N, C-alpha and C positions, 0 to 999 in steps of 0.2 A: 493600200495607203499606210497601214501600220508597218509594213515591210520597208517602205520608203523612209518613214520617220526613224525606224531602227537603223537604217543604213546611214542616214544623216547624223544621227547621234553617235554612231561608231566612228564616223569620219571626224566629227568634232572632238571626240575623246582622243583620237590619234593625233589630231593637230595640237591639242593642248599638251599631250604627252611629249610630242616632239619639241614644242616650245619650252616645256619645263626642262627637258634634257639639255637643250642647247644653252639655256640660261644658266643651268647648273655648271656646265663645263666652262662657260665664260667666267662665272663667279669663282670656280675652283682655281683657274689660272691666275686670276687677279689676286685672290687671297694668298696663294702660294708665293707670288711675287712680293706682296706686302710683308708676309711673314719672313721671307728671306732677307728683307732690308731692316728688320728689327730684331732685338734680342729679348725674346719673351721666354718665360719659364717653361720647362718641359719635364716630363717624368724621367727623361734620359740624362738629366744634368749630372755632371761629375761632382761628387762630394768635395767639400773644401779640403779635407785631409788628403784626398787623392791628388788634388791640384798641387798642394804643398809638396807631397812626395814626388810628383812628377817634376816639379820645379827643382827640387833638391837633386834629382837624378838627371838633370839636363845634360846632354852630351853622351849619355850612356847608349849603348847599342840597343835598338828596338828588339823586343823579344816576341811580340805577337805576329801573326800572319799579316801580310800586306792586304789592304782592302781590295776587293775585286774592282776592276775598272768598270766604268758605267756601261750598262747594257741598255742602250737607249731605245730599242724597239720592243722590249718586253716589260710588262708591268703586272701588278696584281691588284684586284679590286675586292674589297671586303665589305659585306653588309655589316651593320652595327648591332641592331637589336637581336639578342639571343645568339648572335654569331660571334661578335667581338665583345659584347657586353651582356651580362645577365639582365634580363628584363628589357624594357623599352626606354630608350634614352629620353624620349619626349615626355614620358610620365615622371621620370626622375627630375627633369627640368621643371615640370609643373609643381612637384613637391617643393622644390627650392623656391619657386615663385610664391607659393603659398606661405612659406616661412617668412617671406619678406613682404607679405600683405599685398602682393600683386593680384592675388585671386582670393575668392571667398571660401569659406568652409564647404559650402555646397558644391562649388566648382571642384575643389579638391576631392570631395567624396565621389564625384563622377569620374575623375581621373583614377582614383583608387580602385573603383569597380572595374574599369577597363584594364588596369594593371593586374588585378586578381585573375580576370579571364585570360589575359595574355600568359601569365605564369602557369596557370593550370592547363590551359589548352596548348601552350607551347607554340602558338602561331598567332599571327595578326589576321584581321580581315579588313577589307577596304573601308567598310562602313565605320568601324570603330576608329580607324586611323584618320579618316576624313573628319569625323566628329571632333577628335582631339585637335586636328589641324585648325578647324574653324574656331574652336575655343581659344587656342593659343594666339591665333591671328588677332582675335578681339582683345586679348590681354596686352599685346605689344603695340597695337595701333596707337599712334600718337607719341610713342616713346622713341628715343634715339637709338641708332645702331650701337653707338659707343656704350651706352648704358647697358644694353642687353648683353654685349660682349663681356663687359666687366662682371655683370651678374653671372653670366655663363661660366666664367673662370672660377668663381667662388663655388657655384653649384657642382662643377666637376669635382673639385677637391672634396667637397662635403659628401656627395651622394653617388658619384660615379667611379672614382678612382679605384675603389676596392671591389668593383663589380666586373672588372675586365677578366675574361677567360685567359688564363696563362697559356693554355695550349694554342689558342688562336693567335695570341700575341707572338708566340714563338714562330708560328707559320709566317706571320708578317715579317718578323726579323730575318727569317731565312731568305726571303726575297730581297730585302734590303742588303743583306750581306753578299748576295749574288750580284749586286750592282744594279738591281732593278728598283723602279719607283713603285710606291704602294699608296693607293687611295682608298678611303672609305667611301661607300655609296649608300646613302640613307635618306629616308623620308624626313628625318630631323632637319630643322632649319640649318642652312649651310653655314652660318656663323658659328652655331654650336658644334656642328660636325667638324668644322675646322679646328676648334679648340681641342676636341677629343683626339683628332689626328695629330696635332702638334704635341700634345702631352704624351702621346705614344711614340713620338719620334718618327711619324710617317710623313709621306710627301705632302699630302693634302686630302681634301674631301669634296665629294659631290653630294649636294644636299638640296632640299627644297629652298627655292629662292622667294623670299617675301619682298614685295615691292617697297622701296623707300625713296623718298624725294627729299633732297637736301639733308640726307642723313636721318630722316624721320620715317618710321614705318607707316604705311598707309592702311594696313589691314587687308591688303589684297595680295594674291600670289602672282608671280610671273609664270603663266601657263597653268600648271596644276601641281599637285603633290608629286614628289619624286618617288613614284611607287610603280611596281609592275613594269609595264613597257617603257615608262619614262626613264627608268634606270638604264635599260638597254640603250635608249637614245642618248643618254648622258655619256655612257661609256664610249659609244661610237663617236660622239662629237668630240670628246676629249682625245680619243685616239687620233682623230683627224688633225687636231690642233698640235698634238705632241709627236706625231710621226710614229705611232705605235703600230705594230703588226699584231692584230687581235688574235691571230692563230698562235702567236707565241706568248699570249697573255693568259692569266689564270683569274678565276673569280670564285668567291666563297660566300655561301649563304646558308641559312637554316630553313628558309621558307619556299614553298612551292610558288609563291607570288613572284619570286625572283628567277624563275626558270627562263624568262626572256633574256635577262642579263647573263645568266650562266650559259646560255646557248650561243652567245655571240663571241665567246672566247675559245681558245684551243683546249684549255684545261679547266674543267668545272669540278668543284669540290663541295660536297654537302657537309656542313658543320652543324652539329647538334640538330639534325634535320627533323622537321615535322613529318607526320605520317605520309602526307602527299609527296613531299620531296624525297623521302627515303625510297618510296616505291619507284619514282621517276629515276632516281640515281641508280638504283639497281637495274632497271630496264635499259638504261643508257650506258651502264658500266662506268658511272662516275665514281670517283673516290668518296668514301664516307668517313668522316672523323667526328666522334662524339666524346665531348669532354664532360658530360653531365653524370657519368656513371660512378664517379668516385675512384675508378681505377686509374692507375698511372697511364698517361697518354703514351701510346706507342711511339717509338722513335720514328721521326719522319725522314724517309730517304729522299735525298734531293731529286733523283730521277723521277720519283713517283708524283711529286707535286710541281716541280719546276718544268718537267717535261723534257723529252729529248731535244725538241726544237729550241727550248730556252737554253739548255746546256750548250748546244752547238753554237747558238748566238753568243753566249757568254765567252766561250773559247775563242770564237772569231774576233770578238771585241777585244779580248785580252791580247791576242796576237797583233791586232792592228795598233793597240795602245803601245805595246812594246816596240813596234817598228817606229812609231812616232817619236818615242823618247830615246831610241837607240842612237 
């Protein structure tokens, strides 16, 4: 009887993970389309003096290399917490909410303890993340999506912008410069994840989807937290929507919890890995990049991370592009 209950529970968890992944992919596509139609600030903005200089030099011959043509079937997926950003984004968000009196001092103390454990241990666990999720859902219930997005923009500037790992950001830029799209994949609420992605100049984000009706959060999730297997489902769902060949895609994470996501792509890279992921990466011969040591990050060779398949696709796309414009 206990075996049957265990099997039913596993099936229900898988159903919720699948639902969470599909909802996240749908939200990512919608948010990307909305972002493309608006002019919002990013960390990639060109300084005013550069704009003036470019305007003064209009008509001059371009000096930089031409951008790579779009490589539409390859992409990269980056975890956020301790991979792209130092610490956990959801806890930074909680700090910002506390500063604005959205949460109490005792609420913040609980989040602070979770953050201390995360920073010392270097990895997350499902129980602590689920607890944080439930608390945040209760904080935003009854509030509007627009309000939380506005607050999220402010909190990113105050508490997150200076916590981005420069080495990981460089990896993401490498994919973009190769004409590939780049998405974040995180348990953080999708609206906050989309802010982080946009500020970094990335394509978009897959994140946990909180239910909202008429623009107001209900305090419930669509499916479950985007964590573990749910991330793999989200990547598959987005790949199906966008026509991606997962064998030509890459994924980056610090946590053994993300092995399902890392396993669905052709190139998996462990970034700032916890002990569990480091061992798995060594056993599976996945590339390991660690930006926590204080040493200068090794230069990244394009073949090692983009992969031979991605390079072949980029070359083919370039030839096809040239033929079209010839």
